[in-house]
SEGU-173257 format. One record per residue (C-alpha): x, y, z; residue number from 1; residue in one letter; chain. Coordinates in Angstrom, 2 decimals, always signed. Each point is the difference from the previous one (the first is absolute). Example, Ala and Ser with C-alpha at 12.3 -4.5 7.8 and 13.67 -1.06 7.14 Angstrom:
(rec (+12.30,-4.50,+7.80),1,'a','A')
(rec (+1.37,+3.44,-0.66),2,'s','A')
# end
This chain:
(rec (+29.88,+16.26,-41.85),1,'m','A')
(rec (+0.03,+3.49,+1.54),2,'t','A')
(rec (+3.39,+1.72,+0.14),3,'r','A')
(rec (+1.05,+3.11,+1.90),4,'t','A')
(rec (+3.49,+1.48,-0.34),5,'l','A')
(rec (+1.09,+2.28,+2.83),6,'i','A')
(rec (+2.83,+1.91,-1.61),7,'r','A')
(rec (+2.98,+1.93,+1.30),8,'g','A')
(rec (-0.43,-0.01,+3.77),9,'g','A')
(rec (+2.41,-0.57,+2.86),10,'c','A')
(rec (-0.91,-3.60,+0.84),11,'v','A')
(rec (+0.37,-1.27,+3.57),12,'l','A')
(rec (-0.65,-3.71,-0.39),13,'t','A')
(rec (+0.51,-1.27,+3.60),14,'m','A')
(rec (+1.56,-2.90,-1.89),15,'g','A')
(rec (+3.37,-0.70,-1.57),16,'r','A')
(rec (+0.85,+3.52,-1.22),17,'a','A')
(rec (-1.37,+3.52,-0.14),18,'n','A')
(rec (+0.19,+2.08,-3.19),19,'h','A')
(rec (+0.68,+3.76,-0.19),20,'p','A')
(rec (-1.97,+0.04,-3.28),21,'v','A')
(rec (-1.89,-3.01,-1.34),22,'a','A')
(rec (-3.30,-1.29,-1.35),23,'d','A')
(rec (-2.49,-2.49,+1.42),24,'v','A')
(rec (-2.10,-2.12,-2.34),25,'l','A')
(rec (-3.28,-1.35,+1.36),26,'i','A')
(rec (-1.80,-2.79,-1.83),27,'e','A')
(rec (-3.52,-0.58,+1.30),28,'d','A')
(rec (+0.42,-0.18,+3.80),29,'d','A')
(rec (+3.73,-0.76,+0.23),30,'r','A')
(rec (+3.40,+1.62,-0.38),31,'i','A')
(rec (+1.49,-1.25,-3.28),32,'a','A')
(rec (+3.29,+1.91,-0.24),33,'e','A')
(rec (+2.02,+2.64,+1.85),34,'v','A')
(rec (+2.86,+1.88,-1.63),35,'g','A')
(rec (+1.01,+2.92,-2.20),36,'p','A')
(rec (-1.25,+0.44,-3.54),37,'g','A')
(rec (-2.79,-2.56,+0.04),38,'l','A')
(rec (-2.30,-0.26,-3.00),39,'r','A')
(rec (-3.47,-1.47,-0.15),40,'a','A')
(rec (-2.40,-0.02,-2.91),41,'r','A')
(rec (-3.52,+1.26,+0.72),42,'d','A')
(rec (+0.91,+1.06,+3.55),43,'a','A')
(rec (-1.59,+2.93,+1.77),44,'t','A')
(rec (+2.91,+2.26,+0.94),45,'v','A')
(rec (+0.15,+1.83,+3.33),46,'v','A')
(rec (+2.67,+2.70,+0.16),47,'d','A')
(rec (+1.88,-0.53,+3.27),48,'a','A')
(rec (+2.67,+2.67,-0.46),49,'s','A')
(rec (+0.22,+2.11,+3.18),50,'d','A')
(rec (-1.45,-2.95,+1.93),51,'h','A')
(rec (+1.17,-2.75,+2.31),52,'i','A')
(rec (-1.52,-3.36,-0.91),53,'v','A')
(rec (-0.15,-2.44,+2.90),54,'m','A')
(rec (-2.14,-2.80,+1.42),55,'p','A')
(rec (-3.24,+1.15,+1.57),56,'g','A')
(rec (-0.02,+0.22,+3.78),57,'f','A')
(rec (-1.22,-2.97,+2.02),58,'v','A')
(rec (-2.14,+0.93,+3.01),59,'d','A')
(rec (+0.39,-3.22,+1.97),60,'a','A')
(rec (-2.66,+0.78,+2.62),61,'h','A')
(rec (-2.94,+2.38,+0.00),62,'q','A')
(rec (-3.53,+0.05,+1.42),63,'h','A')
(rec (-1.39,+1.46,-3.22),64,'v','A')
(rec (-3.58,+0.35,+1.29),65,'s','A')
(rec (+1.27,+2.69,+2.42),66,'d','A')
(rec (+0.10,+2.37,-2.98),67,'s','A')
(rec (-3.37,+1.59,+0.80),68,'l','A')
(rec (+1.53,+1.19,+3.29),69,'l','A')
(rec (+3.15,+1.38,-1.61),70,'r','A')
(rec (+1.97,+2.35,+2.29),71,'h','A')
(rec (-2.55,+0.00,+2.83),72,'t','A')
(rec (+2.74,-1.06,+2.41),73,'g','A')
(rec (-1.11,-0.47,+3.58),74,'s','A')
(rec (-3.69,-0.25,-0.89),75,'s','A')
(rec (+0.60,-3.67,-0.63),76,'g','A')
(rec (-1.70,-2.52,-2.28),77,'p','A')
(rec (-3.74,-0.27,-0.49),78,'v','A')
(rec (-1.33,-3.34,+1.38),79,'p','A')
(rec (-0.37,-2.77,-2.56),80,'r','A')
(rec (-3.76,-0.24,+0.33),81,'n','A')
(rec (-0.41,+3.52,-1.42),82,'f','A')
(rec (+1.36,-1.09,-3.40),83,'y','A')
(rec (-2.12,-1.77,-2.57),84,'d','A')
(rec (+1.22,-1.68,-3.18),85,'a','A')
(rec (-0.35,+3.21,-2.04),86,'a','A')
(rec (+2.10,+1.92,+2.54),87,'d','A')
(rec (+2.71,-2.64,-0.11),88,'l','A')
(rec (+0.06,+0.03,-3.79),89,'y','A')
(rec (+0.36,+3.79,-0.03),90,'t','A')
(rec (+2.55,+0.13,+2.83),91,'a','A')
(rec (+2.13,-2.67,-1.63),92,'t','A')
(rec (-0.19,+1.45,-3.50),93,'l','A')
(rec (+0.89,+3.55,+1.01),94,'v','A')
(rec (+2.84,-1.31,+2.18),95,'g','A')
(rec (+1.45,-2.08,-2.82),96,'l','A')
(rec (-0.25,+2.85,-2.49),97,'l','A')
(rec (+1.82,+2.21,+2.50),98,'a','A')
(rec (+2.74,-2.63,+0.16),99,'a','A')
(rec (+0.31,-0.06,-3.79),100,'i','A')
(rec (+0.08,+3.80,-0.04),101,'e','A')
(rec (+3.04,-0.10,+2.28),102,'s','A')
(rec (+1.92,-2.52,-2.13),103,'g','A')
(rec (-0.97,-3.21,+1.80),104,'t','A')
(rec (-0.68,-2.94,-2.32),105,'t','A')
(rec (-0.45,-2.75,+2.61),106,'t','A')
(rec (-1.91,+0.11,+3.30),107,'v','A')
(rec (-0.45,-2.62,+2.71),108,'a','A')
(rec (-3.43,+0.94,+1.37),109,'d','A')
(rec (-0.87,-1.27,+3.49),110,'w','A')
(rec (-3.78,+0.18,-0.29),111,'s','A')
(rec (-1.55,-0.54,+3.45),112,'p','A')
(rec (-3.38,+1.59,-0.78),113,'l','A')
(rec (-1.11,-2.51,-2.66),114,'a','A')
(rec (-1.95,-2.33,+2.26),115,'g','A')
(rec (-2.74,-1.31,-2.29),116,'s','A')
(rec (+0.27,-1.57,-3.44),117,'a','A')
(rec (-1.62,+3.10,-1.49),118,'e','A')
(rec (+2.48,+2.32,+1.70),119,'e','A')
(rec (+2.99,-2.08,-1.05),120,'l','A')
(rec (-1.33,-0.04,-3.55),121,'e','A')
(rec (-0.17,+3.80,+0.09),122,'a','A')
(rec (+3.64,+0.20,+1.10),123,'v','A')
(rec (+1.15,-2.42,-2.69),124,'l','A')
(rec (-1.95,+1.86,-2.68),125,'t','A')
(rec (+1.69,+3.26,+1.01),126,'a','A')
(rec (+3.42,-1.63,-0.24),127,'h','A')
(rec (-0.73,-1.38,-3.44),128,'e','A')
(rec (-1.44,+3.26,-1.33),129,'e','A')
(rec (+2.81,+2.17,+1.36),130,'s','A')
(rec (+2.58,-1.63,-2.28),131,'g','A')
(rec (+2.56,-0.45,+2.79),132,'i','A')
(rec (+1.85,-3.21,+0.89),133,'r','A')
(rec (-0.99,-1.16,+3.44),134,'s','A')
(rec (+0.15,-2.54,+2.77),135,'v','A')
(rec (-3.32,+0.01,+1.86),136,'v','A')
(rec (+0.45,-1.17,+3.59),137,'v','A')
(rec (-3.11,-1.24,+1.80),138,'h','A')
(rec (+0.52,-0.30,+3.77),139,'p','A')
(rec (-1.16,-3.27,+1.53),140,'i','A')
(rec (-2.57,+0.74,+2.69),141,'g','A')
(rec (-1.53,-1.96,+2.85),142,'g','A')
(rec (-2.51,-1.88,-2.18),143,'d','A')
(rec (+2.05,-2.58,-1.88),144,'a','A')
(rec (-2.85,-0.80,-2.38),145,'g','A')
(rec (-0.49,+3.62,-1.02),146,'d','A')
(rec (+3.74,+0.50,-0.38),147,'s','A')
(rec (+0.39,-3.07,-2.17),148,'r','A')
(rec (-2.88,+1.04,-2.27),149,'r','A')
(rec (+1.53,+3.46,-0.39),150,'a','A')
(rec (+3.44,-1.40,-0.81),151,'l','A')
(rec (-1.45,-2.46,-2.51),152,'v','A')
(rec (-1.90,+2.88,-1.62),153,'q','A')
(rec (+3.17,+2.07,-0.07),154,'l','A')
(rec (+2.11,-2.82,-1.43),155,'a','A')
(rec (-2.62,-0.57,-2.67),156,'g','A')
(rec (+0.38,+3.57,-1.22),157,'r','A')
(rec (+3.80,-0.06,-0.22),158,'s','A')
(rec (+1.33,+0.71,-3.45),159,'g','A')
(rec (+2.62,+1.76,-2.04),160,'r','A')
(rec (+0.19,+3.07,+2.24),161,'r','A')
(rec (-1.65,-1.15,+3.23),162,'l','A')
(rec (+1.45,-2.42,+2.55),163,'s','A')
(rec (-1.67,-1.24,+3.22),164,'p','A')
(rec (+1.45,-0.26,+3.51),165,'a','A')
(rec (-1.22,-0.77,+3.52),166,'a','A')
(rec (+0.52,+2.39,+2.89),167,'g','A')
(rec (+0.60,-0.69,+3.69),168,'v','A')
(rec (+0.12,+2.62,+2.75),169,'e','A')
(rec (+3.14,-0.39,+2.09),170,'g','A')
(rec (-2.00,+0.08,+3.24),171,'s','A')
(rec (-1.84,-3.13,-1.11),172,'g','A')
(rec (+2.85,-2.28,-1.00),173,'v','A')
(rec (+0.10,-1.60,+3.41),174,'g','A')
(rec (-3.69,-0.89,-0.22),175,'g','A')
(rec (-1.48,-0.56,-3.45),176,'n','A')
(rec (+3.36,+0.42,-1.73),177,'g','A')
(rec (+0.61,-3.68,-0.70),178,'t','A')
(rec (-3.51,-0.46,-1.38),179,'a','A')
(rec (+0.47,+3.05,-2.20),180,'a','A')
(rec (+3.29,-1.34,-1.36),181,'w','A')
(rec (-1.55,-3.40,-0.62),182,'d','A')
(rec (-2.84,+1.59,-1.95),183,'m','A')
(rec (+2.38,+2.11,-2.07),184,'a','A')
(rec (+2.24,-2.95,-0.76),185,'r','A')
(rec (-2.94,-2.15,-1.10),186,'q','A')
(rec (-0.94,+2.75,-2.45),187,'l','A')
(rec (+3.66,+0.56,-0.97),188,'r','A')
(rec (-0.07,+3.64,+1.03),189,'l','A')
(rec (+2.80,+2.09,+1.51),190,'p','A')
(rec (-0.58,+1.36,+3.51),191,'v','A')
(rec (+0.44,+3.67,+0.95),192,'h','A')
(rec (+0.47,+0.48,+3.75),193,'v','A')
(rec (-0.88,+3.46,+1.29),194,'h','A')
(rec (+1.62,+1.63,+3.06),195,'a','A')
(rec (+1.73,-3.03,+1.48),196,'l','A')
(rec (+1.08,+0.69,+3.61),197,'p','A')
(rec (+3.54,-0.37,+1.31),198,'g','A')
(rec (+1.04,-3.64,+0.19),199,'g','A')
(rec (-2.70,-0.93,-2.50),200,'g','A')
(rec (+2.23,-0.74,-2.99),201,'a','A')
(rec (+2.24,-2.32,+2.01),202,'a','A')
(rec (-3.06,-1.75,+1.40),203,'a','A')
(rec (-1.47,-0.46,-3.48),204,'l','A')
(rec (+3.23,-1.51,-1.24),205,'r','A')
(rec (-0.01,-2.38,+2.94),206,'g','A')
(rec (-3.48,-1.15,-1.05),207,'r','A')
(rec (+1.09,-0.48,-3.60),208,'g','A')
(rec (-2.16,+2.89,-1.26),209,'l','A')
(rec (+2.68,+2.44,-1.11),210,'l','A')
(rec (+1.50,-0.39,-3.44),211,'g','A')
(rec (-0.37,+0.82,-3.68),212,'a','A')
(rec (-3.51,+1.25,-0.67),213,'g','A')
(rec (-0.26,+1.70,+3.40),214,'t','A')
(rec (-0.03,+3.82,-0.11),215,'v','A')
(rec (+0.48,+1.86,+3.28),216,'l','A')
(rec (-1.42,+3.54,+0.06),217,'i','A')
(rec (+0.46,+2.96,+2.36),218,'e','A')
(rec (+1.99,-1.99,+2.52),219,'c','A')
(rec (+1.72,+2.79,+1.94),220,'s','A')
(rec (+0.28,-1.99,+3.24),221,'s','A')
(rec (+2.14,-2.82,-1.35),222,'l','A')
(rec (+3.02,-0.86,+2.11),223,'d','A')
(rec (+3.38,-1.41,-1.02),224,'e','A')
(rec (-1.22,-3.59,+0.12),225,'s','A')
(rec (-2.91,+0.92,-2.27),226,'d','A')
(rec (+2.29,+1.60,-2.57),227,'l','A')
(rec (+2.28,-3.03,+0.11),228,'d','A')
(rec (-3.02,-2.27,-0.54),229,'a','A')
(rec (-1.19,+2.02,-3.00),230,'i','A')
(rec (+3.46,-0.02,-1.58),231,'a','A')
(rec (+0.35,-3.76,+0.48),232,'a','A')
(rec (-3.50,-0.90,-1.15),233,'s','A')
(rec (-0.31,+1.71,-3.38),234,'g','A')
(rec (-3.08,+1.94,+1.09),235,'a','A')
(rec (-0.38,+3.53,-1.33),236,'s','A')
(rec (-0.69,+3.25,+1.80),237,'l','A')
(rec (-1.74,+3.25,-0.88),238,'v','A')
(rec (+0.54,+3.25,+1.88),239,'v','A')
(rec (-2.36,+2.96,-0.13),240,'t','A')
(rec (+2.40,+2.59,+1.39),241,'p','A')
(rec (-2.15,+3.13,-0.04),242,'a','A')
(rec (-3.04,-1.68,+1.57),243,'r','A')
(rec (+2.02,-1.91,+2.59),244,'q','A')
(rec (+1.60,+3.22,+1.20),245,'m','A')
(rec (-3.07,+2.24,-0.16),246,'i','A')
(rec (-2.37,-2.51,+1.63),247,'a','A')
(rec (+2.38,-0.77,+2.87),248,'g','A')
(rec (+0.55,-3.60,-1.09),249,'l','A')
(rec (+3.74,+0.27,+0.53),250,'g','A')
(rec (+3.02,+0.61,-2.17),251,'t','A')
(rec (+0.48,-2.60,-2.75),252,'p','A')
(rec (+3.18,-2.02,+0.71),253,'p','A')
(rec (+1.63,+1.13,-3.22),254,'v','A')
(rec (+3.62,-0.55,+1.04),255,'q','A')
(rec (-0.83,-3.38,+1.50),256,'g','A')
(rec (-1.39,-1.07,-3.35),257,'l','A')
(rec (+3.05,+1.29,-1.86),258,'i','A')
(rec (+2.36,-1.79,+2.40),259,'d','A')
(rec (-1.67,-3.31,-0.89),260,'r','A')
(rec (-0.33,+0.54,-3.73),261,'g','A')
(rec (-3.80,+0.30,+0.18),262,'i','A')
(rec (-1.25,+2.19,-2.85),263,'r','A')
(rec (-3.43,+1.31,+0.98),264,'p','A')
(rec (-2.82,+1.28,-2.13),265,'g','A')
(rec (-1.57,+3.37,+0.73),266,'l','A')
(rec (-3.65,+0.82,+0.56),267,'g','A')
(rec (-2.29,+2.96,+0.60),268,'v','A')
(rec (-2.29,-1.82,+2.48),269,'a','A')
(rec (-2.71,+2.67,+0.35),270,'s','A')
(rec (-0.59,+3.36,-1.62),271,'v','A')
(rec (-2.01,+0.99,+3.07),272,'i','A')
(rec (+3.31,+1.01,+1.57),273,'e','A')
(rec (+2.75,-0.12,-2.59),274,'t','A')
(rec (+0.86,+0.98,-3.59),275,'p','A')
(rec (-1.26,-2.46,-2.59),276,'g','A')
(rec (+3.12,-0.15,-2.16),277,'d','A')
(rec (+3.24,-1.97,+0.07),278,'l','A')
(rec (+2.17,+3.12,-0.36),279,'f','A')
(rec (-0.91,+0.84,+3.61),280,'a','A')
(rec (+0.62,-3.57,+1.17),281,'q','A')
(rec (+3.47,-0.12,-1.57),282,'m','A')
(rec (+0.98,+3.26,+1.66),283,'r','A')
(rec (-1.41,-1.18,+3.33),284,'s','A')
(rec (+1.89,-3.29,+0.11),285,'v','A')
(rec (+3.34,+1.45,-1.14),286,'i','A')
(rec (-0.36,+2.85,+2.52),287,'s','A')
(rec (-0.70,-2.46,+2.84),288,'i','A')
(rec (+3.16,-1.96,-0.76),289,'q','A')
(rec (+2.18,+3.08,-0.43),290,'h','A')
(rec (-1.28,+1.51,+3.26),291,'a','A')
(rec (+0.78,-3.21,+1.92),292,'e','A')
(rec (+3.56,-0.09,-1.30),293,'l','A')
(rec (+0.61,+3.67,+0.75),294,'f','A')
(rec (-1.29,-0.58,+3.54),295,'d','A')
(rec (+2.50,-2.82,+0.40),296,'r','A')
(rec (+2.82,+2.28,-1.15),297,'k','A')
(rec (-1.08,+2.72,+2.45),298,'l','A')
(rec (+0.11,-2.56,+2.81),299,'l','A')
(rec (+3.54,-0.87,-1.00),300,'g','A')
(rec (-0.76,-3.56,-1.01),301,'k','A')
(rec (+2.38,-1.79,-2.30),302,'g','A')
(rec (-0.66,-2.28,-2.92),303,'g','A')
(rec (-2.79,+2.17,-1.37),304,'v','A')
(rec (-1.46,-1.64,-3.16),305,'p','A')
(rec (-0.20,+1.66,-3.38),306,'k','A')
(rec (-2.81,+2.38,-0.81),307,'l','A')
(rec (-2.88,-1.44,-2.00),308,'l','A')
(rec (+0.40,+1.18,-3.59),309,'t','A')
(rec (-2.57,+1.30,-2.42),310,'t','A')
(rec (+0.75,-2.99,-2.22),311,'r','A')
(rec (-0.99,-2.36,+2.80),312,'e','A')
(rec (-3.15,+1.83,+1.06),313,'v','A')
(rec (-1.35,+0.39,-3.54),314,'i','A')
(rec (+0.15,-3.80,-0.26),315,'r','A')
(rec (-2.04,-0.28,+3.20),316,'h','A')
(rec (-2.70,+2.00,-1.78),317,'a','A')
(rec (+0.10,-2.11,-3.17),318,'t','A')
(rec (+1.72,-3.39,-0.44),319,'s','A')
(rec (+0.30,-0.81,+3.72),320,'d','A')
(rec (-3.66,+0.86,+0.56),321,'g','A')
(rec (-1.03,-2.23,-2.89),322,'a','A')
(rec (+2.07,-2.87,+1.39),323,'a','A')
(rec (-1.41,+0.52,+3.50),324,'a','A')
(rec (-3.59,-0.53,-1.16),325,'i','A')
(rec (+0.82,-2.89,-2.31),326,'g','A')
(rec (+0.03,+1.82,-3.33),327,'l','A')
(rec (+3.74,+0.35,-0.53),328,'g','A')
(rec (-0.04,-2.28,-3.04),329,'a','A')
(rec (-2.56,+2.22,-1.71),330,'h','A')
(rec (+0.53,+3.64,+0.89),331,'t','A')
(rec (+2.38,+2.43,+1.72),332,'g','A')
(rec (+2.64,+0.14,-2.76),333,'a','A')
(rec (+0.30,+1.00,-3.65),334,'i','A')
(rec (+1.44,-3.15,-1.51),335,'e','A')
(rec (-1.04,-2.04,-3.06),336,'p','A')
(rec (-2.80,-2.38,+0.91),337,'g','A')
(rec (-1.20,+2.00,+3.01),338,'m','A')
(rec (-3.42,+1.58,+0.12),339,'q','A')
(rec (+0.02,+3.51,-1.48),340,'a','A')
(rec (-0.74,+1.87,+3.23),341,'d','A')
(rec (+1.96,+3.22,-0.27),342,'l','A')
(rec (-0.15,+3.75,+0.48),343,'i','A')
(rec (+1.44,+3.07,-1.70),344,'l','A')
(rec (+1.16,+2.78,+2.33),345,'l','A')
(rec (+0.53,+3.49,-1.41),346,'a','A')
(rec (+3.50,+1.35,+0.59),347,'t','A')
(rec (-0.43,+3.49,-1.46),348,'d','A')
(rec (-1.86,+1.39,+3.02),349,'r','A')
(rec (+1.57,+2.61,+2.28),350,'p','A')
(rec (-0.44,-2.24,+3.06),351,'n','A')
(rec (+2.82,-2.32,-1.13),352,'i','A')
(rec (+1.79,+1.79,-2.87),353,'h','A')
(rec (+2.87,-0.33,-0.75),354,'p','A')
(rec (+0.27,-3.76,+0.39),355,'i','A')
(rec (+3.37,-0.99,+1.46),356,'n','A')
(rec (-0.90,-3.50,+1.16),357,'d','A')
(rec (-3.23,-1.51,-1.43),358,'p','A')
(rec (-0.57,-2.40,+2.91),359,'i','A')
(rec (+0.72,+2.70,+2.56),360,'g','A')
(rec (-2.42,+2.29,-1.82),361,'a','A')
(rec (-2.79,-2.59,+0.25),362,'v','A')
(rec (+0.58,-0.76,+3.69),363,'v','A')
(rec (+0.76,+3.46,+1.39),364,'w','A')
(rec (-1.49,+2.49,-2.44),365,'g','A')
(rec (-2.98,-1.31,-1.94),366,'m','A')
(rec (-3.64,-0.16,+0.99),367,'d','A')
(rec (-3.28,-0.99,-1.62),368,'t','A')
(rec (+0.09,+3.06,-2.28),369,'s','A')
(rec (+2.87,-1.61,-1.93),370,'n','A')
(rec (-2.07,-3.08,-0.93),371,'v','A')
(rec (-0.90,+0.49,-3.68),372,'e','A')
(rec (-0.76,-3.52,-1.28),373,'w','A')
(rec (-1.00,-3.22,+1.77),374,'v','A')
(rec (-0.19,-3.37,-1.75),375,'f','A')
(rec (-1.45,-3.16,+1.56),376,'v','A')
(rec (+0.26,-3.24,-1.98),377,'a','A')
(rec (+0.95,+2.07,-3.04),378,'g','A')
(rec (-3.07,+2.24,+0.12),379,'r','A')
(rec (+0.25,+3.73,+0.69),380,'a','A')
(rec (-2.17,+0.80,+3.02),381,'v','A')
(rec (+1.47,+3.51,+0.26),382,'k','A')
(rec (+1.23,+1.97,-3.00),383,'r','A')
(rec (+1.37,+3.53,-0.28),384,'h','A')
(rec (-0.71,+0.50,+3.72),385,'g','A')
(rec (-3.68,-1.00,-0.18),386,'q','A')
(rec (-1.68,-3.21,+1.13),387,'l','A')
(rec (-1.87,-1.82,-2.75),388,'t','A')
(rec (-2.88,-0.86,+2.39),389,'a','A')
(rec (-3.16,+2.07,+0.36),390,'d','A')
(rec (+1.40,+2.03,+2.87),391,'v','A')
(rec (-2.93,+2.45,+0.19),392,'a','A')
(rec (-2.48,-2.82,+0.62),393,'w','A')
(rec (+2.23,-1.64,+2.62),394,'v','A')
(rec (+0.53,+3.29,+1.81),395,'r','A')
(rec (-3.73,+0.64,+0.16),396,'a','A')
(rec (-0.72,-3.54,+1.20),397,'a','A')
(rec (+2.68,+0.26,+2.69),398,'a','A')
(rec (-1.38,+3.33,+1.24),399,'a','A')
(rec (-3.54,-1.43,+0.18),400,'d','A')
(rec (+1.19,-3.11,+1.87),401,'a','A')
(rec (+2.05,+2.14,+2.41),402,'r','A')
(rec (-2.98,+2.24,+0.73),403,'d','A')
(rec (-2.33,-2.97,+0.54),404,'r','A')
(rec (+2.44,-1.68,+2.37),405,'l','A')
(rec (+0.49,+3.24,+1.90),406,'g','A')
(rec (-3.74,+0.46,+0.39),407,'a','A')
(rec (-0.48,-3.60,+1.14),408,'a','A')
(rec (+2.74,+0.32,+2.63),409,'v','A')
(rec (-1.46,+3.30,+1.23),410,'a','A')
(rec (-3.47,-1.49,+0.38),411,'v','A')
(rec (+1.37,-3.07,+1.77),412,'d','A')
(rec (+1.94,+2.14,+2.48),413,'s','A')
(rec (-3.16,+1.97,+0.79),414,'e','A')
(rec (-2.13,-3.05,+0.75),415,'i','A')
(rec (+2.65,-2.06,+1.77),416,'s','A')
(rec (-0.36,-0.09,+3.79),417,'p','A')
# end
């Protein structure tokens, strides 16, 4: 048995109690004990003084293969046919390592570019090699046979850190939606629904398709009846606040969710347009809710709800996100028996020192530079501020793939009529 003792940190468990100073004992891939003064024979000791120890962030929706186009903004995505399996492997691996770098330990990757068995295999290999915990979502396309083969291949590769899911575009639920749900149910896979239009959630509930195991993503256009349907059905919801605002998809209905007790997960969506870390997403969603309430006060409206707190939004980025994508029993909290997915955030940096409120410091003050250690399933994938992966090789491969894709797009634009 492998033991790691994380000693003397401020432990935010997202569970029953936080600890101003405590230890966390990891045995193999799980949390064994949490509390002050723990002892463990033959344990590797990590000094967590001047650190906050908390669950790793859960990115509940990202198109990880967009990583080769990071920060290109309005230039838009490269068409799928320009990517080969090697490009997808590289794009996925560099995107997942970037997530780990920022303190994310779980990613739900909507992978629309993996069309062939070879391409899907490349994506799955990148997930496994990265060391991250992941849900790989394969969108169901027009060819039912191809979609079923891909989902069977995906389900066959599920394991300790990788879980499969089926994806449905919101615009298609009125057409092939029922067939997609039937296929997913036959394979016992959850369904992630992307960009459902207004009225869509209520319609899905009326057709018996909305419930536990259904994850609604980037649904800015939902109306009151949709929110009521989600609350009554047990379906989960993921908001990607920065992307939804920047891409003109509409303002996430944050207060509407709060009013109904819906606890959303948070996602990056695409690094083409938005930051790739959950610090930015927490600040975005809490700022949206605060701005709405202040607008109500300025308009003289009564009965203004309470402001979203840092304690609530940090759960959206951890335990609520894990629950939203079906992993709440395994990750998102530091409790005995849970998977040892956790991060150590340095508190001795000028950007947040002195610490007056640890949770407030994480939500409002910290950024990726504070992420010192990252553990997934008990294994350190970042230590002393450095990833354990061969970052130099991945950087070179990503640059080569980016250059090749850029050249291919340029040539295509020259020869297109």
